[in-house]
N, C-alpha and C positions, 0 to 999 in steps of 0.2 A: 536514437535520441539519448542524450546524456541524462543520467539519473537526476541531476540537479535541475536541468531544464524541465524534466517531467514533473518534479516536485513543484516548481514554480508554476507550471501550467495548471496543475491541480488546484493550486492556491488561487490562481486567477479565475478558474472556472467555478470552483465550489467553496472557496475559502470562507466567504461570509456565511454561507449556509452551514458549513461544517462547524464553524466556531459557535454559531447559535445552537447547534445540536449538542455540542459539548463532547468532552473526552470520553465519559462513560458510554454514551451511545455509539461513539465512533469505534470504541473497542468492541462493543457488541456486534456492530456491523462487520468489523474485520474478522471476528470469530466466525460469524455466519458465512462470510465469503470463503474463509479457509475451509470450512466444512464442505461447501459446494465444490471447492477445488479438489478436496480429497475424494469426493464422490466422482467427479469428472476423471480423475486419475484412475480410479478403480473401474469405472464403467463407461466413461465418455469417449467421444471422438477426439481427435487431435484439435479440431476447431473448438470444441467445448472446453478442452483443457486450456487452450490459449486464451479464450474468453475469461475463464475464471482466474488464470494467472494475472491478467490485466486488472480484474476487479480487486484482487488481493493487493496488488501493487498500488492501485489508486487509493484504497483505504489506508494502507500503510503510509503513503505520502500525506494523506489527510491527518493522520495521527502525528506524524513528525512535524507537520506545519503547526498544529495546535500546541505541541510541546515546545516549539521554537528550536527544533533540532534539524540537522542536515542529514539526509540519507547518504550523501557523499561521505560525510564524516563517519557515519556508522559503518559504511562499507570499507572505508580506509583502514579500519582496524584489521581487516583480513589481509591487507597488503603489508602493513607495518608490523603487526604482531599477531599472526594467526593463532587462534586457540589450539 
């Protein structure tokens, strides 16, 4: 799946609820999921790691949608001018 299509899907599935929750709560959820990913990387199975990667990606897409930004544009930076 293309990252833009994934971002659009997350908006279709959760966009209204995410906007009602707001950016501060979305960032809190993203941080929590990132912590769960870190724990899965340290102690989890491959399936747990994959699950948590998906959760982090979903919350990142939610944040991008609320900010009105494109994850494709953010990723393009690494193609056009990598840091």
